[in-house]
C-alpha positions as CSV (number, residue, x, y, z in Angstrom):
1,M,-5.7,-12.0,-20.0
2,T,-5.5,-14.3,-17.0
3,F,-7.5,-13.4,-13.8
4,R,-5.6,-13.1,-10.7
5,E,-7.1,-12.4,-7.3
6,L,-5.7,-9.8,-4.9
7,V,-5.0,-11.4,-1.5
8,V,-4.8,-8.9,1.5
9,P,-5.3,-9.6,5.2
10,S,-8.6,-8.5,6.9
11,A,-8.9,-5.1,8.4
12,L,-8.7,-6.6,11.8
13,E,-5.4,-8.6,10.9
14,V,-3.9,-5.2,9.5
15,L,-4.8,-3.4,12.8
16,E,-3.2,-6.3,14.8
17,I,0.0,-6.2,12.7
18,I,0.7,-2.6,12.3
19,G,-1.6,-0.9,14.7
20,V,-3.5,1.3,12.0
21,E,-7.0,0.3,10.9
22,P,-8.0,0.6,7.3
23,L,-10.6,3.2,6.7
24,V,-13.3,2.9,3.9
25,P,-13.7,6.4,2.5
26,E,-17.1,5.8,1.0
27,S,-19.9,3.5,1.9
28,G,-20.0,0.5,-0.2
29,S,-16.6,1.1,-1.6
30,S,-14.1,-1.6,-2.1
31,V,-11.2,0.9,-1.4
32,Q,-9.5,0.9,2.0
33,V,-7.1,3.5,3.1
34,L,-4.3,3.6,5.7
35,V,-2.9,7.1,6.7
36,F,0.6,7.4,8.5
37,D,1.7,10.6,10.1
38,V,5.4,10.2,9.7
39,D,6.5,13.5,11.4
40,D,5.2,17.1,11.7
41,D,5.5,17.7,7.9
42,N,5.2,14.2,6.3
43,S,2.3,11.9,6.0
44,V,1.8,8.8,3.9
45,S,-1.6,7.3,2.6
46,F,-1.5,3.9,1.3
47,S,-4.8,2.7,-0.4
48,Y,-5.8,-0.4,-2.0
49,D,-8.8,-1.7,-3.8
50,V,-9.2,-5.4,-3.8
51,V,-11.8,-5.6,-6.5
52,G,-9.7,-3.3,-8.8
53,R,-6.4,-5.0,-7.8
54,S,-4.8,-1.6,-7.5
55,V,-2.8,0.4,-5.0
56,R,-2.0,4.0,-4.4
57,I,0.7,5.7,-2.4
58,L,0.3,9.5,-1.7
59,W,3.3,11.1,0.2
60,K,2.7,14.7,1.2
61,S,5.3,17.1,2.7
62,G,3.5,19.9,4.2
63,K,0.7,20.7,1.8
64,R,2.8,19.6,-1.3
65,V,2.5,16.3,-2.9
66,A,6.0,14.9,-2.9
67,L,5.1,11.5,-4.6
68,E,2.0,9.8,-6.0
69,L,2.1,6.2,-7.3
70,F,-0.8,4.3,-8.8
71,R,-0.4,0.8,-10.1
72,E,-2.9,-2.0,-11.0
73,G,-2.2,-5.7,-11.1
74,A,-1.7,-6.3,-7.5
75,V,-1.9,-10.0,-6.3
76,L,-0.6,-9.9,-2.6
77,I,-0.3,-7.3,0.3
78,R,1.7,-8.0,3.3
79,F,2.1,-5.7,6.3
80,H,5.1,-5.9,8.7
81,Q,5.8,-4.2,12.0
82,G,9.1,-4.7,13.5
83,E,10.9,-2.9,16.4
84,D,12.2,-0.3,14.3
85,A,10.1,-0.1,11.1
86,T,6.5,-0.4,9.8
87,S,6.2,-1.4,6.2
88,I,4.1,-2.6,3.4
89,E,5.0,-4.9,0.6
90,V,2.9,-5.4,-2.6
91,D,3.5,-8.0,-5.3
92,F,2.3,-7.4,-8.7
93,E,1.8,-9.8,-11.6
94,T,0.1,-9.4,-15.0
95,D,0.5,-11.7,-18.1
96,S,3.8,-9.7,-19.1
97,L,5.0,-8.0,-16.0
98,A,5.8,-9.0,-12.4
99,G,7.4,-7.0,-9.5
100,T,7.3,-5.8,-5.8
101,M,6.9,-2.4,-4.3
102,E,8.0,-1.9,-0.7
103,L,6.8,1.1,1.3
104,K,8.5,1.9,4.8
105,V,6.6,4.5,6.6
106,L,8.1,4.5,10.0
107,P,10.6,5.8,11.1
108,E,11.0,7.5,7.7
109,V,9.6,7.3,4.2
110,Q,11.4,4.8,1.9
111,I,10.0,3.3,-1.3
112,K,11.5,0.7,-3.4
113,D,9.9,-0.5,-6.5
114,K,10.7,-3.3,-9.0
115,L,8.7,-4.2,-12.1
116,L,10.1,-6.3,-14.8
117,F,9.0,-8.1,-17.9
118,V,8.3,-11.9,-17.4
């Protein structure tokens, strides 16, 4: 299996781009978490583990989990802030698969995911 590194902006760069600072849930952890309150009922947390090259999206509607996604093999995370939207794009690559996941969190939640054989 070919080694690939996960490239992600620093916590300060993420804060400057989207106005949300990644939190570290446990001291010494390589996981960072971003939480977005979309509206009164919906929240989305996006977490990533640089060492484990993984991402997790947890979308809650009230107390109910509407969607939970977990994927390994991430190689690049990009954050975007436009006039009308905040989004995160993640590129994935393994020896046999490649794809992109796009998460728009503001003004509403939208998720697009493509993962294909290479």
